[in-house]
BAFI-3210 file (N, C-alpha, C; in Angstrom, 3 decimals, decimal comma, padded with zeros to 6 digits):
// residues 182
n [1|2|3|4|5|6|7|8|9|10|11|12|13|14|15|16|17|18|19|20|21|22|23|24|25|26|27|28|29|30|31|32|33|34|35|36|37|38|39|40|41|42|43|44|45|46|47|48|49|50|51|52|53|54|55|56|57|58|59|60|61|62|63|64|65|66|67|68|69|70|71|72|73|74|75|76|77|78|79|80|81|82|83|84|85|86|87|88|89|90|91|92|93|94|95|96|97|98|99|100|101|102|103|104|105|106|107|108|109|110|111|112|113|114|115|116|117|118|119|120|121|122|123|124|125|126|127|128|129|130|131|132|133|134|135|136|137|138|139|140|141|142|143|144|145|146|147|148|149|150|151|152|153|154|155|156|157|158|159|160|161|162|163|164|165|166|167|168|169|170|171|172|173|174|175|176|177|178|179|180|181|182]
n.u [095,070|093,389|092,738|092,310|091,198|092,819|092,530|091,532|089,424|088,044|087,735|087,110|087,066|089,375|091,092|091,522|088,388|087,440|085,994|086,802|087,632|088,935|091,369|094,459|094,489|095,400|096,441|096,099|095,858|092,895|092,081|090,965|091,818|094,559|095,183|094,357|095,816|098,591|098,028|097,042|099,338|100,961|099,624|099,947|102,695|103,264|103,393|105,779|108,630|111,328|111,472|112,047|114,734|116,099|115,414|114,879|115,112|114,668|115,535|114,551|115,448|116,115|117,077|119,781|120,071|117,459|117,207|119,353|118,630|116,173|117,135|118,864|116,984|115,341|117,282|118,148|115,846|115,280|117,595|118,439|117,563|118,236|119,218|119,174|120,173|119,190|119,888|118,507|116,230|117,336|119,551|118,134|116,682|118,788|119,758|117,547|117,452|119,813|119,544|116,579|114,375|112,231|110,608|110,031|110,677|109,803|110,446|108,489|109,349|112,204|115,610|116,200|114,595|111,278|109,719|107,251|107,426|109,587|108,511|106,456|107,948|109,349|107,244|106,160|108,054|108,634|106,140|105,363|106,868|106,622|105,715|106,047|105,029|106,523|106,301|106,896|105,124|102,053|099,765|096,622|096,752|099,224|098,773|096,679|097,960|099,976|098,596|098,216|100,624|102,026|101,863|101,126|100,636|102,116|102,370|105,245|105,046|102,952|103,257|104,377|107,242|106,436|104,362|105,818|107,485|105,540|104,746|107,064|107,416|105,054|105,534|107,767|109,394|108,668|110,938|112,776|111,412|111,473|113,823|113,527|113,832|112,144]
n.v [078,497|079,630|082,864|085,082|088,222|090,153|092,649|094,709|092,965|092,429|090,010|089,119|086,655|085,708|084,789|081,414|079,827|077,539|075,385|076,307|074,193|072,509|073,550|075,076|077,874|081,229|084,442|087,783|090,747|091,860|092,861|095,486|096,444|096,238|098,472|100,496|100,259|101,136|103,892|104,573|104,091|106,121|108,396|107,965|108,083|110,751|112,012|111,277|112,163|114,200|113,111|114,243|114,667|112,170|108,806|105,873|102,354|099,420|096,077|093,299|090,195|086,781|085,008|085,079|084,970|085,675|088,216|089,669|089,419|090,858|093,367|093,985|093,976|096,171|098,200|098,299|099,234|101,586|103,575|105,795|105,417|104,723|101,649|099,272|096,369|093,746|090,807|089,759|090,317|091,801|093,147|094,668|096,391|097,892|099,158|100,685|102,503|103,891|105,001|105,830|104,147|104,861|102,937|099,525|096,249|093,257|090,009|087,505|085,259|085,187|084,838|084,833|087,591|087,636|088,762|090,016|090,942|092,684|094,513|095,561|096,909|098,774|100,279|101,368|103,239|104,622|105,509|106,395|105,118|102,907|099,573|096,586|093,384|090,673|087,589|084,036|082,462|082,248|082,304|082,330|083,035|084,339|086,435|087,814|088,515|090,111|092,345|093,763|094,983|095,675|097,549|096,491|093,281|090,813|087,929|086,088|084,226|084,973|087,640|089,966|091,343|093,743|094,570|095,110|097,115|099,054|099,748|100,978|103,015|104,484|105,672|107,251|110,419|113,050|114,097|112,030|109,940|110,382|109,329|106,669|103,646|102,420]
n.w [088,895|091,686|092,807|095,507|096,335|098,716|099,721|102,195|103,037|100,651|099,026|096,441|093,959|091,586|088,573|087,420|086,873|088,199|090,742|094,130|095,753|094,071|093,387|094,453|096,667|096,519|097,769|096,744|094,860|093,394|089,983|090,159|092,723|092,433|091,107|092,791|095,233|094,768|094,409|096,939|098,451|097,465|098,440|101,219|101,381|100,943|103,351|104,531|106,287|105,179|102,635|100,219|100,200|100,252|099,303|100,832|100,773|102,570|102,615|104,242|104,760|105,104|103,205|101,280|098,508|097,513|098,671|097,516|094,837|094,771|095,520|093,325|091,256|091,985|092,077|089,439|088,171|089,604|089,828|091,387|093,936|097,339|098,514|101,003|102,900|105,153|106,922|109,038|111,820|113,999|112,883|111,043|112,760|113,849|111,529|110,814|112,917|112,447|109,839|108,995|106,847|104,000|103,004|103,677|102,776|104,074|105,268|106,928|108,397|110,067|111,212|114,741|115,924|114,728|111,646|112,147|114,799|114,507|112,667|114,278|116,246|114,688|113,535|115,844|116,592|114,221|112,715|110,184|108,310|105,666|105,769|104,141|104,145|102,742|101,852|101,656|102,886|102,655|104,564|106,282|109,037|109,214|107,460|108,783|111,215|110,171|109,287|111,595|112,198|109,890|106,809|104,368|102,780|100,920|098,878|098,072|096,117|094,414|093,837|091,476|089,760|088,669|090,390|092,726|091,712|091,179|093,744|094,807|092,888|093,258|095,691|095,373|095,466|093,180|091,840|092,013|090,880|088,180|087,356|087,133|085,354|082,496]
ca.u [095,167|092,378|093,270|091,290|091,690|092,956|092,465|090,517|088,277|087,341|087,333|086,760|087,805|089,778|091,950|090,736|087,036|087,016|085,660|087,933|088,085|089,737|092,640|095,009|094,028|096,398|095,901|096,767|094,955|092,090|092,466|090,565|092,660|095,964|095,339|094,087|096,852|099,684|097,548|097,005|100,719|101,438|099,042|100,605|104,098|103,359|103,660|107,068|109,567|112,584|111,470|112,586|116,186|116,505|114,402|115,588|114,392|115,377|115,053|114,860|115,211|117,208|117,599|120,732|119,763|116,262|117,500|120,186|117,834|115,242|117,948|119,296|115,786|114,952|118,372|118,127|114,673|115,308|119,014|118,705|117,033|119,168|118,688|120,006|119,726|119,413|119,595|117,738|115,500|118,206|120,287|117,162|116,409|119,969|119,814|116,449|117,868|120,892|119,013|115,208|113,967|110,870|109,884|110,701|110,154|110,243|109,975|107,937|110,205|113,591|116,338|116,105|113,289|110,537|109,344|106,109|107,944|110,418|107,584|105,786|108,892|109,635|106,057|105,976|109,000|108,572|104,832|105,160|107,609|105,728|106,245|105,388|105,409|106,685|106,654|106,535|104,156|100,770|098,820|095,679|097,197|100,298|098,136|095,964|098,945|100,686|097,766|098,326|101,898|102,548|100,895|100,685|101,068|102,145|102,989|106,343|104,636|102,001|103,627|105,263|108,167|105,676|103,670|106,828|107,877|104,472|104,784|108,173|107,117|103,991|106,048|108,915|109,221|108,640|112,271|113,446|110,604|111,836|115,026|113,204|113,913|110,934]
ca.v [078,805|080,562|083,935|085,812|089,555|090,295|094,055|095,105|092,062|092,407|088,627|088,795|085,530|085,938|083,713|080,343|079,828|076,244|075,452|076,506|072,926|071,800|074,241|075,770|079,253|082,191|085,775|088,864|091,875|091,761|093,914|096,803|096,876|096,347|099,868|101,387|100,173|102,085|105,256|104,760|104,200|107,461|109,331|107,756|108,479|112,205|112,496|110,800|113,268|114,273|112,232|114,926|114,598|110,844|107,763|104,654|101,089|098,385|094,723|092,448|088,855|085,883|084,348|085,962|084,959|086,478|089,596|090,290|089,483|091,981|094,590|094,249|094,297|097,541|099,114|098,440|100,038|102,864|103,746|106,865|105,035|104,050|100,343|098,610|095,009|093,168|089,375|089,347|091,390|092,634|094,014|095,611|097,417|098,768|099,967|101,649|103,550|104,660|105,736|105,335|104,047|105,260|101,716|098,286|094,957|092,386|088,627|087,218|084,289|085,641|084,316|085,727|088,260|087,438|089,980|090,680|091,662|093,774|095,504|096,214|097,836|099,867|101,130|102,101|104,373|105,325|105,105|106,790|104,205|101,898|098,211|095,613|091,997|089,954|086,286|082,815|081,753|082,931|081,642|083,301|083,543|085,310|087,606|088,546|089,092|091,165|093,537|094,505|095,683|096,109|098,286|095,646|091,886|090,208|086,616|086,014|083,323|085,578|089,020|090,111|092,479|094,957|095,003|095,717|098,371|100,040|100,214|101,932|104,156|105,283|106,392|108,087|111,843|113,246|114,312|110,725|109,079|110,604|108,589|105,244|103,103|101,651]
ca.w [090,300|092,154|093,631|096,242|096,671|100,166|100,069|103,176|103,066|099,362|098,831|095,064|093,404|090,208|088,088|086,816|087,436|088,697|092,174|095,038|096,313|093,080|093,152|095,618|096,699|096,963|097,997|096,032|094,649|092,183|089,041|090,662|093,839|092,028|090,658|093,921|096,264|094,533|094,653|098,390|098,897|097,108|099,401|102,511|101,282|100,950|104,700|105,042|106,488|104,442|101,477|099,047|100,257|099,807|099,431|101,216|100,857|103,329|102,336|105,386|104,214|105,475|102,015|100,603|097,086|097,260|099,092|096,493|093,617|094,906|095,506|091,949|090,492|092,320|091,719|087,987|087,805|090,312|090,148|092,356|095,245|098,242|098,910|101,987|103,188|106,477|106,873|110,210|112,479|114,838|111,964|110,495|113,769|113,914|110,313|110,866|113,858|111,824|108,683|108,798|105,438|103,631|102,664|104,075|102,354|105,157|105,363|108,257|109,099|110,109|112,372|115,899|115,979|113,482|110,935|112,780|115,958|113,993|112,118|115,409|116,873|113,755|113,404|117,101|116,615|112,933|112,178|108,785|107,438|105,087|105,903|103,272|104,401|101,491|102,402|100,946|103,725|102,470|105,455|106,858|110,336|108,956|106,840|109,834|112,124|109,440|109,198|112,853|112,311|108,596|105,993|103,260|102,811|099,592|098,780|097,107|095,044|093,476|093,538|090,329|089,826|088,350|091,599|093,592|091,081|091,332|095,127|094,922|092,015|093,868|096,854|095,045|095,200|091,729|091,258|091,913|090,027|086,774|087,017|087,027|083,998|082,146]
c.u [094,117|093,063|092,104|091,881|091,682|092,825|091,265|089,240|087,491|086,828|086,952|087,659|088,117|090,797|091,076|089,416|086,540|086,720|086,914|088,486|088,996|091,133|093,181|094,593|095,163|095,720|096,743|095,809|094,206|092,486|092,096|091,526|094,134|096,237|095,179|095,231|098,029|099,266|097,480|098,408|101,272|100,909|099,713|102,035|104,287|103,759|104,997|108,041|110,811|112,613|111,985|114,110|116,688|115,349|115,154|114,627|115,274|114,723|115,513|114,447|116,393|117,800|118,488|120,396|118,553|116,523|118,313|119,447|116,885|116,000|118,348|118,121|115,384|116,022|118,408|117,001|114,721|116,744|119,310|118,213|118,132|118,525|119,677|119,390|119,995|119,020|118,743|117,106|116,365|118,998|119,357|116,877|117,577|120,031|118,716|116,805|118,925|120,371|117,605|114,814|112,551|109,991|110,704|109,946|110,692|109,605|109,412|108,880|111,662|114,292|116,259|114,707|112,558|110,099|108,182|106,555|108,779|109,523|106,876|106,693|109,204|108,448|105,791|106,862|108,914|107,253|104,607|105,981|106,635|106,414|105,384|105,914|105,406|107,204|106,223|105,489|102,835|099,687|097,894|096,153|098,344|099,715|097,439|096,924|099,687|099,893|097,784|099,552|102,440|101,448|100,317|101,294|101,008|102,842|104,101|105,929|103,752|102,319|104,604|106,210|107,414|104,892|104,647|107,297|106,808|104,418|105,870|107,862|106,065|104,503|107,149|108,548|109,350|110,037|113,072|112,716|110,954|113,061|114,757|113,277|112,646|111,210]
c.v [079,858|081,606|084,676|087,146|089,724|091,734|094,340|094,263|091,976|091,001|088,235|087,660|085,856|084,880|082,677|080,200|078,463|076,348|075,551|075,190|072,154|072,385|074,795|077,232|080,137|083,545|086,784|090,021|091,659|092,909|095,324|097,294|096,943|097,738|100,839|101,408|101,110|103,538|105,548|104,893|105,586|108,486|109,193|108,271|109,991|112,731|112,030|111,977|113,088|113,415|112,918|114,872|113,246|109,881|106,477|103,474|100,132|097,048|093,846|091,024|087,970|085,127|085,337|086,079|085,844|087,947|090,314|090,413|090,680|093,312|094,950|094,636|095,750|098,540|099,343|099,367|101,447|103,177|104,823|106,541|104,343|102,750|099,692|097,241|094,657|091,701|088,884|090,576|092,329|093,616|095,070|096,741|098,391|099,696|101,025|102,799|104,458|105,555|105,217|105,308|104,573|104,032|100,506|097,103|093,956|091,003|088,422|086,317|084,697|084,976|085,320|086,301|088,055|088,785|090,729|091,510|092,861|094,883|096,271|097,267|099,027|100,821|101,921|103,346|105,237|104,987|105,452|105,956|103,135|100,537|097,278|094,231|091,281|088,577|085,132|082,005|082,497|082,184|082,673|083,875|084,550|086,599|088,452|089,219|090,243|092,456|094,359|095,411|096,232|096,834|097,419|094,261|091,358|088,856|086,671|085,183|083,994|087,023|089,052|091,282|093,774|095,475|095,697|097,048|099,436|100,575|101,275|103,184|105,066|106,123|107,386|109,561|112,068|113,436|113,012|109,808|109,213|109,811|107,083|104,810|102,326|100,178]
c.w [090,648|093,023|094,266|096,647|098,186|100,624|100,966|103,100|101,771|099,059|097,422|094,568|091,955|089,819|087,415|087,559|087,890|090,192|093,041|095,573|095,351|092,902|094,457|095,523|097,199|097,128|097,256|095,939|093,347|091,251|089,514|091,738|093,475|091,457|091,821|094,928|095,977|094,756|096,152|098,956|098,615|098,105|100,771|102,483|101,295|102,315|105,280|105,121|105,628|103,179|100,226|099,035|099,757|100,025|099,686|101,267|101,647|103,010|103,491|105,011|104,575|104,292|101,260|099,124|096,771|097,572|098,005|095,162|093,658|094,860|094,069|091,057|090,719|091,877|090,213|087,543|088,386|090,750|091,203|093,770|096,060|098,705|099,857|102,274|104,637|106,422|108,041|110,866|113,290|113,980|111,377|111,486|113,895|112,701|110,290|111,804|113,239|110,701|108,396|107,316|105,236|103,460|103,088|103,476|103,366|105,066|106,774|109,039|108,958|111,277|113,528|116,007|114,657|112,900|111,548|113,978|115,516|113,434|113,243|116,029|115,967|113,679|114,688|117,127|115,358|112,237|110,709|107,802|106,954|105,172|105,057|103,640|103,061|101,872|101,510|101,698|103,692|103,247|106,081|108,194|110,184|108,375|107,913|110,807|111,447|109,403|110,490|112,853|111,001|107,823|104,883|103,399|101,395|099,677|097,744|095,894|094,004|093,134|092,374|090,555|089,564|089,562|092,537|093,017|091,294|092,761|095,286|094,110|092,643|095,025|096,525|094,929|093,701|091,133|091,170|090,961|088,558|086,362|086,888|085,573|083,698|082,064]
res [m|i|q|v|c|s|y|e|g|c|g|v|v|y|g|e|k|e|p|l|s|d|k|s|m|t|h|g|l|c|p|l|h|s|k|i|v|p|e|q|l|k|a|e|a|e|s|i|k|n|r|t|e|s|f|r|v|l|i|v|e|d|s|t|l|f|r|q|f|l|r|e|l|l|k|d|r|f|p|s|v|e|i|d|e|a|p|d|g|e|t|a|l|l|k|v|e|t|a|p|p|s|l|i|f|m|d|i|r|l|p|g|k|n|g|l|e|v|a|r|r|i|k|a|r|y|p|k|t|i|v|v|m|l|t|g|y|d|l|p|e|y|r|n|a|s|m|k|y|a|d|y|f|f|s|k|d|t|s|t|a|e|i|l|f|s|i|v|q|a|m|l|p|s|h|l|g|r|t|a|r|p]
***
């Protein structure tokens, strides 16, 4: 499978080296940017208010199975992190108003309000909350639209648990980061 780095227009092709026309193309991060992105997240996270008191993650996903799987994966690795879930955009907006998260993993296609609209509204009110679009629809139009409202875009098909762990780990306050399990 051919992969093209999507980091700020990098465009580096990595993966199998056959012509692009012979294989499907996905987007992710080249080896260089897969190391840089977590460092950038850490720098951005330094400015999140009250992050030393608690660190909250909100998973906004209509697939109950995927939402619970991601929650358990993160909870197992980061037991001290507060993780909440929302099955749709409206619920996500209510939860953000009640307890603003530090990090949101959000699907684009949601019942009711789509993830892009929800991200736009959250970022307008809470600009320092990091929003990561995590979707199974790795389409250029979704990627471009996501960059207007979200901080990062990852495909569910090509993102690994280690990439998601590195995002959370990079943002964790040092006193919480020590409780992460290897």
